[in-house]
Steps between C-alpha positions, in 0.01 A plus 500: 500500500330226310410486130141611559621792711861601431644751746729681257521587134793267440304201627196607301711509182644152562147365555381664177793350307447150638126525438560616141678168438227301681774376731413290801679634807500527876569808708605578855437832673848580630368810675322272745820333625817704555708190573410349164552833324851546642587133456396503136726798431793301640399174330458658158776759534244734342411805709164600353150362461312363323721209404391258229599136533431237236532137608698615805749713307517875553429683176527848648294806577271708286784652297624156393147376435429803279821441306403138446151597383642756257758251373244223453661273759225508764245308299754226427597484869140479622380256235826307509 
């Protein structure tokens, strides 16, 4: 989905986290393009979505993002 209309709870949570930090971000609906979806899994070597990238670097999925929020690292990364 897209931030204004996430298609799953995991995506919704990532959007809520990014919004809580007033982060500026772009999104791509991977459910609209199977080639991109499969290619991104190979490119990132990360099998699940959503995937958060910051300045082109894969940060991880929701589990990693939640850990970073809880540890205080997400704000530093996004404001960095």
